[in-house]
C-alpha positions, -999 to +999 in steps of 0.1 A: +173-365-007+153-349+022+121-358+004+130-395+004+133-394+042+101-374+044+082-400+025+098-428+045+088-410+077+053-406+063+051-444+057+064-452+092+040-427+108+011-441+089+022-476+098+023-469+136-013-456+140-028-453+105-037-417+112-029-384+094-014-369+126+012-396+130+019-396+093+025-359+094+048-362+124+067-390+107+070-369+075+084-339+096+110-362+113+120-376+080+124-342+065+145-332+095+168-362+089+171-353+053+179-317+060+206-329+084+221-351+057+220-322+033+237-299+057+264-324+063+270-328+026+270-291+022+296-288+050+318-314+032+315-295+000+325-263+017+356-280+032+365-294-002+361-260-018+383-244+009+410-269+002+408-263-035+409-225-029+440-229-008+457-250-035+447-224-061+461-196-040+494-214-036+496-221-073+489-184-081+516-172-057+541-197-072+532-185-107+537-149-096+571-157-081+582-174-113+569-146-135+588-120-115+620-140-118+615-142-156+608-105-160+641-094-143+662-078-172+699-086-177+725-061-164+737-035-190+770-043-209+795-017-224+800-039-255+772-045-281+769-082-280+741-106-286+722-108-254+719-142-240+687-155-224+696-167-189+683-200-178+655-197-152+667-205-117+650-236-105+631-234-072+636-263-049+604-284-044+582-257-061+549-269-073+543-273-110+533-241-126+497-238-137+497-219-170+460-220-176+436-205-152+405-224-141+373-217-160+357-199-130+386-174-128+392-168-165+366-140-169+379-122-139+415-124-152+405-110-186+392-077-172+414-049-183+429-029-154+452+002-157+489-006-155+506+006-123+530+035-125+567+025-129+589+031-099+617+056-099+643+029-103+629+006-129+659-017-127+652-027-091+629-057-088+595-048-074+588-060-039+568-092-037+531-085-033+515-095+000+490-123-002+455-109+003+442-111+038+415-137+041+382-122+052+368-131+086+345-160+085+310-148+093+289-164+120+270-193+107+233-196+113+221-213+144+197-243+146+166-222+146+177-200+117+186-231+097+153-247+104+134-215+094+155-211+063+149-248+054+112-244+058+112-212+037+133-228+010+110-258+010+080-237+004+094-210-019+127-222-032+138-248-056+115-269-077+084-264-056+061-280-083+081-312-082+081-314-044+044-309-042+038-333-070+058-360-052+040-355-020+006-356-038+015-386-058+026-405-027-005-395-008-027-405-037-012-439-039-015-444-001-051-435-002-057-458-032-042-487-013-062-480+019-095-473+002-091-498-025-125-515-020-147-485-018-167-481-050-142-496-074-145-525-099-109-532-108-095-563-090-074-555-059-044-575-072-043-555-104-044-523-084-014-534-063+004-544-094-003-510-109+011-492-079+042-514-079+046-507-116+044-470-109+071-473-082+094-492-106+087-466-133+098-439-109+130-458-101+137-463-138+130-427-147+152-415-118+180-438-129+177-426-165+179-389-154+207-394-129+233-379-153+212-350-165+198-339-131+212-358-102+190-343-075+159-348-096+168-384-103+176-392-067+143-377-056+124-399-081+144-430-070+137-423-033+100-418-041+100-452-059+117-469-030+093-454-005+063-465-027+077-500-029+080-502+009+045-490+013+031-514-014+047-544+003+036-534+037+000-527+026-002-559+007+006-578+039-012-557+065-042-540+050-052-566+024-034-599+032-023-607-003+011-621+007+023-638+039+048-622+063+077-644+052+073-634+016+069-598+026+101-600+045+119-614+015+106-586-007+116-559+018+151-574+020+153-574-018+143-537-019+168-529+008+197-546-010+187-530-043+186-496-026+220-501-011+234-511-045+220-479-060+234-458-032+270-472-035+269-470-073+258-434-073+277-423-041+244-413-026+244-413+012+207-406+013+197-437-006+220-458+015+204-444+047+170-450+032+179-485+024+192-491+060+161-476+075+139-498+053+160-528+062+156-523+099+119-514+096+112-545+075+111-571+104+091-547+126+065-542+098+063-579+091+064-592+127+039-618+136+047-619+173+063-654+171+095-641+188+121-660+168+151-640+179+177-662+162+161-654+128+159-617+137+195-614+148+207-635+118+189-610+095+205-581+114+239-599+110+233-598+072+224-561+073+254-552+093+276-573+071+264-551+042+271-519+062+305-533+071+312-539+034+302-504+026+324-491+054+354-506+035+347-482+006+328-453+020+333-433+052+296-426+058+291-417+094+253-414+093+249-449+077+270-464+105+249-446+131+217-458+116+229-494+116+242-491+152+210-476+165+188-500+146+207-531+157+211-523+194+179-504+197+157-532+183+178-557+202+172-538+234+135-536+228+134-574+222+154-580+254+130-558+274+101-578+261+112-614+256+146-621+271+149-648+298+181-663+313+175-695+293+181-676+261+216-666+271+236-689+249+215-682+218+218-645+223+253-640+236+271-649+202+250-623+184+258-596+209+296-604+206+293-604+168+275-571+166+300-555+190+329-567+169+312-556+137+307-520+149+341-520+165+355-529+130+332-503+114+347-476+136+382-487+128+374-488+090+360-453+092+393-441+108+412-460+081+393-445+053+397-410+067+434-415+073+440-427+037+430-392+026+457-377+048+494-380+039+511-353+059+517-371+092+549-359+110+576-378+127+580-380+165+554-391+191+546-356+205+542-340+171+522-370+158+499-368+188+493-331+182+488-338+145+464-366+153+444-344+177+442-316+150+429-342+125+404-356+150+376-359+124+389-394+115+376-406+149+338-413+149+328-408+185+296-426+181+312-458+167+341-455+192+322-451+224+288-465+214+296-502+210+315-506+243+290-486+264+258-500+248+273-534+243+285-537+279+251-524+292+233-552+272+260-577+283+254-568+319+216-573+315+223-607+299+246-621+325+235-604+357+222-637+370+257-652+368+282-644+396+313-625+385+302-627+348+298-589+346+332-584+361+349-607+337+330-591+308+344-557+318+378-572+322+376-587+287+365-554+272+394-537+289+419-562+276+404-559+240+408-521+240+442-521+256+453-546+229+439-523+203+458-494+218+490-514+216+484-522+180+475-487+170+503-470+190+528-472+162+507-457+134+492-424+126+460-429+145+476-419+178+445-401+191+425-433+184+451-453+203+450-429+233+412-432+234+413-470+232+438-471+260+415-449+281+386-472+274+406-502+283+417-487+316+381-476+324+366-511+318+395-528+336+388-504+366+351-511+363+357-548+368+368-541+404+335-529+418+316-555+398+336-583+414+344-569+449+325-550+476+327-512+481+355-513+508+379-532+486+368-511+456+375-479+473+409-491+485+419-505+451+407-475+432+424-451+455+458-467+452+453-472+414+442-436+409+472-423+428+496-445+408+480-435+375+482-398+385+519-402+394+526-419+361+507-392+342+529-366+358+561-384+350+550-391+314+533-356+309+499-372+299+471-349+310+444-375+301+460-401+324+461-376+352+425-367+347+416-403+348+436-409+379+417-381+397+384-394+384+393-429+397+401-415+432+368-396+431+350-428+422+367-446+451+355-418+474+320-422+463+322-459+466+335-455+502+308-430+512+280-452+498+289-478+524+289-455+555+261-462+580+252-449+614+272-469+639+263-484+673+297-485+691+310-455+671+295-425+654+298-441+619+301-477+608+326-482+580+362-493+571+388-471+587+414-487+564+395-473+534+394-438+548+431-440+556+440-452+521+417-426+505+431-397+525+467-408+519+462-413+482+445-379+477+472-361+498+498-380+478+483-366+446+482-332+462+518-333+472+529-346+438+509-318+420+522-292+444+559-302+437+554-306+399+569-279+377+549-257+354+560-279+324+546-311+340+513-297+352+489-273+335+474-242+351+439-257+352+453-287+371+469-265+397+435-249+404+424-283+417+450-284+445+426-270+471+400-297+462+426-325+465+439-312+499+404-307+513+392-342+502+423-359+515+421-342+549+384-349+551+389-386+547+416-386+573+392-367+596+367-395+590+389-419+611+376-402+643+338-409+638+347-444+625+364-452+658+349-429+685+316-415+697+304-379+697+325-363+724+356-383+714+351-372+677+346-336+687+378-336+708+397-355+681+387-330+655+398-301+677+432-317+681+434-327+644+426-292+635+456-279+655+479-305+638+466-296+603+471-259+611+507-265+621+514-285+589+497-259+568+518-232+583+550-252+576+541-259+539+524-225+533+490-239+523+460-218+528+438-248+521+452-266+551+445-235+573+409-232+562+403-270+566+418-269+600+395-243+613+366-259+595+371-292+612+373-276+646+341-256+640+325-288+627+336-306+659+320-279+680+288-280+659+286-318+662+290-316+699+263-290+702+239-308+679+241-341+698+233-324+732+203-333+752+183-312+776+191-314+813+168-329+839+179-306+868+187-270+869+212-271+841+202-265+805+221-295+792+227-328+808+264-333+798+275-317+831+311-310+839+323-332+811+303-311+786+317-280+801+353-293+797+346-305+761+331-271+750+359-253+768+386-275+751+371-269+717+368-232+723+404-230+736+416-250+706+400-225+683+414-195+701+448-212+704+449-220+667+439-184+659+468-171+681+492-195+664+481-185+629+481-148+637+518-148+642+526-161+607+535-135+580+515-154+553+483-151+574+489-114+583+493-105+547+461-122+536+429-103+543+407-133+539+426-153+564+425-125+589+387-124+585+386-161+590+407-158+621+381-132+634+353-157+628+373-185+646+379-162+676+342-154+678+334-191+676+359-199+704+344-172+726+309-185+719+318-221+729+335-209+761+305-188+770+281-217+761+300-239+786+281-223+815+248-239+802+261-273+813+260-263+850+236-233+851+199-226+841+188-201+815+180-173+839+215-175+855+232-179+822+215-148+808+228-128+837+263-141+832+261-133+795+247-098+800+275-090+825+301-106+803+289-087+772+287-054+789+322-058+803+336-069+769+320-039+751+335-014+775+369-030+774+368-032+737+361+005+734+389+013+758+414-011+742+402-005+706+396-043+700+371-048+672+364-085+673+358-086+711+336-055+707+314-074+682+312-104+705+301-082+734+272-069+712+263-104+703+263-114+740+238-086+746+215-100+719+219-135+733+211-123+768+179-108+756+171-140+737+178-161+768+154-139+788+127-145+762+132-182+766+133-181+803+100-161+806+077-175+779+045-157+791+057-122+784+024-110+770+002-130+793-006-133+830+025-140+851+020-165+880+037-165+914+035-128+921+009-104+934+010-084+902+001-047+900+005-026+868+041-013+863+053-030+895+067-065+885+097-079+869+078-088+837+076-050+830+108-036+845+132-062+830+123-055+793+120-018+801+155-017+816+168-037+786+152-012+763+164+019+781+200+004+783+199-002+745+186+033+738+213+049+760+239+027+743+227+037+709+229+074+718+264+068+732+276+050+700+263+077+677+283+103+697+315+080+697+344+094+677+352+073+647+384+056+658+404+039+629+401+004+643+362+008+644+360+024+609+349-010+593+322-015+619+304+018+611+293+027+646+264+047+633+248+016+619+254-002+652+238+027+669+208+023+647+206-014+654+207-008+691+181+019+688+157-006+671+166-032+697+158-008+725+126+004+709+115-032+706+120-039+743+103-006+751+073-017+730+073-051+745+072-037+780+044-013+774+024-036+751+027-064+776+012-043+803-017-033+781-024-069+772-023-080+808-045-053+825-067-036+799-101-051+789-104-067+755-128-041+741-103-012+749-071-029+736-070-012+703-076+023+717-050+019+744-024+005+720-030+035+697-027+059+726+005+044+739+020+045+704+011+082+701+025+090+735+058+071+728+063+089+695+056+122+711+084+116+737+108+103+711+100+133+688+108+158+716+141+140+723+151+137+686+144+174+680+164+185+711+193+161+706+194+165+668+192+127+666+182+118+631+179+080+637+154+086+665+135+110+643+133+083+616+119+059+643+092+084+650+080+081+614+070+045+621+039+056+639+017+050+608+029+015+603+023+007+640-012+022+637-018+001+607-008-030+626-032-020+654-059-015+628-054-049+613-056-065+647-088-047+657-106-049+623-135-072+616-166-073+593-185-045+612-155-026+625-163+009+638-131+029+642-147+056+664-161+031+690-147+026+724-128+059+725-113+050+692-121+086+679-099+100+706-071+075+700-071+080+662-072+118+667-042+116+689-024+094+664-029+117+635-022+149+655+011+135+669+020+122+634+016+154+615+030+177+643+061+154+647+066+155+609+065+193+609+089+196+639+113+169+627+116+183+591+151+197+598+164+165+613+148+136+594+160+128+558+137+141+531+130+106+517+118+093+550+096+124+554+081+117+520+073+081+529+058+092+562+035+118+545+023+092+520+016+066+547-002+092+568-024+101+538-033+065+532-040+058+568-063+088+571-082+079+540-085+043+551-098+051+586-124+075+572-134+050+545-139+023+572-161+047+592-181+056+561-185+019+552-198+012+587-224+040+583-236+027+549-238-008+563-265+005+587-288+010+557-291-027+549-283-059+568-277-079+537-245-082+516-253-058+488-239-028+469-237-006+500-207-025+512-189-020+479-196+017+479-182+022+514-147+015+501-148+037+470-163+071+478-135+088+498-106+074+477-124+085+445-131+119+459-094+122+469-084+114+433-107+141+420-093+166+444-057+156+437-064+162+400-077+197+406-052+225+397-059+246+428-034+252+456-041+233+489-026+243+524+001+224+543+011+196+540-001+194+504+015+227+495+049+216+510+048+181+495+028+183+463+045+153+447+039+131+477+001+139+479-008+144+443+013+116+427+029+091+452-002+088+475-027+090+446-011+064+424-018+033+446-053+047+453-059+049+415-047+013+411-069+002+440-099+020+427-094+006+392-092-029+408-123-021+429-141-010+398-134-044+381-142-065+412-175-046+420-185-045+384-179-083+380-193-097+413-220-073+424-256-076+410-264-040+419-289-047+447-291-016+470-321-021+492-344-003+499-338+014+465-350-002+433-326-010+405-326+015+376-299+011+350-272+038+353-291+055+381-285+030+409-260+035+437-236+008+425-233+020+389-231+057+400-203+047+423-186+028+396-188+057+372-175+081+399-146+058+407-137+055+370-141+093+367-116+099+395-091+075+381-094+090+346-091+126+358-061+119+379-044+099+351-051+128+327-035+152+352-002+132+354-001+117+319+014+148+302+044+144+324+049+109+311+045+115+274+019+107+247+020+069+254+008+075+289-022+094+276-030+066+251-027+040+279-051+060+301-076+063+273-073+026+265-078+016+302-108+039+305-123+026+273-118-010+282-133-004+317-164+013+301-168-016+278-168-040+308-192-016+326-218-017+299-214-054+294-221-060+331-249-034+330-267-056+304-263-086+327-275-068+358-305-054+339-314-089+326-311-101+362-334-075+378-358-070+349-358-103+332-354-127+361-322-143+349-301-157+378-269-137+384-246-166+376-222-166+347-235-199+332-272-188+334-264-153+321-244-167+291-272-192+283-299-165+283-308-152+248-320-120+264-285-113+277-270-123+243-293-100+224-286-071+247-249-077+245-251-077+207-270-044+205-249-027+232-216-039+217-227-027+183-237+007+197-202+009+213-186+000+180-208+025+162-196+052+185-160+042+181-162+040+143-181+073+139-156+090+163-126+075+145-140+087+112-148+123+124-114+127+142-094+108+115-083+082+141-078+051+120-068+029+150-101+038+168-121+029+137-103-004+135-111-012+171-147-006+164-145-028+133-129-056+154-157-054+178-182-056+150-164-087+138-168-102+173-205-094+173-210-110+139-192-141+149-213-143+181-244-139+160-236-170+139-221-191+167-245-183+196-277-166+185-281-188+154-285-219+176-317-204+192-341-215+164-373-195+163-364-173+193-374-136+194-341-126+209-323-140+178-345-119+155-339-088+175-302-094+175-300-099+138-323-070+129-307-046+153-271-054+145-279-053+108-295-019+110-267-005+130-242-019+105-260-001+077-256+032+097-219+024+102-214+017+065-230+049+054-216+074+080-183+060+091-161+045+063-125+037+070-105+069+074-073+073+053-039+069+068-022+099+083+007+114+065+038+109+086+072+125+084+098+107+063+124+107+090+101+087+113+090+062+088+122+056+068+134+028+090+100+012+092+095+012+055+126-007+049 
């Protein structure tokens, strides 16, 4: 039947836009619907066969049991008497024996098998055989696999001739109707009659063949119905032979006739086709008059037919088509034409359609339940049985009508006050009444679902009739009550709904919150109180419930309930108080929550308590404003007291919790207490900002941090030690904020170099941090500090101190050194600093300081980036001396620090030094080449490439080089060369693409100009280096290197043709002009053919089939270009040259380079591929 839907989709697609594209899309959609129907029917057949197989297995087992009982011989008797045949023992409630095997199993049963050997004691009955284990059900195909298999079966499987014939017949008729007036003499009415007669003939033939070949007959009937739909539509729309009212009547007749055929033959596909045609009929015949009463009356008739079919057939897809068609078209009409004046002519139809599909859903469940007769007794067992047999509930028909119907009802009555609320209440009453009626039968799952829908719509009536505050309060109380009843009655669905209702009340309450004027937030405190109490009540009931009354997944939601309940109670403070009052209230509330959490043993309460205290502190700090006097903030002593109170509350709560055994046994809580302690200390130390300026506060923090660090080391206190370190960092940050002009001129002092606070303060900070880092890396690893890893802290302090050292010296250079000498001085200071650090690192065996020395090259790179410009000359302004000092210090420090610094860092430093040396020399060479020409030409490109390319050539050489290459060959030959090779390859493509080859004062000669020689030299260096390292990576690396080189050469010769045409032919060097030039096109054709000739001859001589095929592909591109590009240039000499040249070269290829044969490969390598 998928072909029926394909044809119907083709008709609908053609109807929408009268184009082949939309017709094809419609056909594909129809084919998909048909495939879905076929798959559903196949699944039903599989289930039926599984039930039959299970019945057959039970019958065979019963037959075996009966045969074994009959074959048991009578016990031996000493007297010779006439043996009596015992009566077979009847088996209670045994199924009737099946003495004849089914036709499918008869051949298998007749196969002769060897008799099993007799047991030692033949008088003992043989043990009952075990039933064969059922094989595991294999994984079914997914959606993509089913679609692919369906497409393959459509093309290659089944009666393909028939399918293609049907499609062609339909298309031919469609074309005949559309082009009926072009060059034909037969009257148009007679042609329409002929097409209709053909459709009726297809229907009659399909009906006649229904018993011989049902699929064939159904396909012909579906084709006939589709042709009838198309004929009526075309007679009305394309050639107005009939008016719309007559067309509607004919389409209704076709629909009714199709439905009768579907029910008679038990053909779901025909019924669905009839339904689709029936709903499409008013759309196809619409005149735009907008008579909605007639439209909905027609839909009422259609739905009455679907309702009648639902009494006899449980066809889910037909019900879905009717539902979507009715409400979908009704929704479209409403969006276009509905006005409030049409309410009373529309409302009855909406109610009627809702009740119809409600009844259809119930009839579907009734029809399914009639097939089941094994319902147990007892409510719990019946509920489990009903849930296991849940396929009798059609979810679309159960949830669709109320949801869609209420949505449409809301749109209809939204202009009437409380109408939507009473509609929701009415729906709730209807579904709760249905639940009451169904509760005594077998459809207990359906009854539970109706009850849930009733409660949902009844609850929905509250926000539709009342505002958010009353909604939140009512939903909160209702949700808590439903949750309590669900626990008492052991109804998980009710509990879930109660929780969802409370969540809805929370959302409704939060949606009404606004920023307040007399308080922090504007809202209803009563709503927050009821919400918090309801949620905490649900939490308490769930916490006290036994394992039988609450599932494990429900208990996992206890932290959520507790957190939400406490959060809404905490909202009382911002709803009643301002910022400081809210912060203080949250600090006190956190202590109270902490106390309750310790009493009831709830970790959630503890986390929530500390969270609200931290939130109070954060809220207090966020709402602060800057001070007008000397203090940083304007809160004054009240701010100091508030911050101190919050900090003391955090510390007090931490001390209270730390005494509890539950907290001490939980590592996560202990870590949380550490965070809380730190937050409390931070707030207490921040309190000084309310009465002191930054400069004074930084001094206080520095002294406090230093004191805390020393006391922590002495007392072995880990948390306070961390806080002391943080205070050091904060002190440095406060100094940066207090002195914003660190790198500029400082006012208010008679400044001299190295004799002012702007230099000595950061220098002292740096020296102190460096000394502290050295002290920490010598500190013995005490057990309490094992987690802190003092070595890492030492490294962090080392970096911190080096940063302050650099800031102090760099600031002096920026203040007192002229602009032209800045780069050289910065490089010199970096070299001097690294020299001092290297001496200390080697003497103290300090590995971290040695690693810091390896950062000279990155620092020099930063200085280079700062100083670089278009005409940068590295050797100018004593730059030669500075760069010489940098490289000398770098390589000497690397050699002396080799026993101290890790090998990996040494490798990185050597690679960076190599790159920096090549880069500086390349910049110097570029500057020298720029002196040759003032214009932007090829010399600028060459300056970047000569030295890196030369390095690649030298790195590829097999000879042995002195230190450091001999000591670190991998670093210099591979790691340093790899990025250079990539850069040179990128430079090759950029220069080859964007440079026209101008190298004044030299003329342009192809292949002999500076640019192209440099390009070839760069590509040579990349290729030689890649060949030197490719053997270590395998044959694929060699092939990749050859492929990249070949592709680059192809691009080189292509650009060479364009540059030659630019210099010698006067073609502008722009892509559009070059591509439009026939001179360029002719040159490309000949050059590409020469390249292809080389590839094909080389592939033939070396028996490289893949190389020959690459050349052949290039030839194909050339030939295509000849016909699509050169052929458009009529009468041009370039076209003639292209065709003659390419043709002659192709003759040479055909004679000297035929396709080489395939290589013989080992069997073990090709066995898997050949399969």
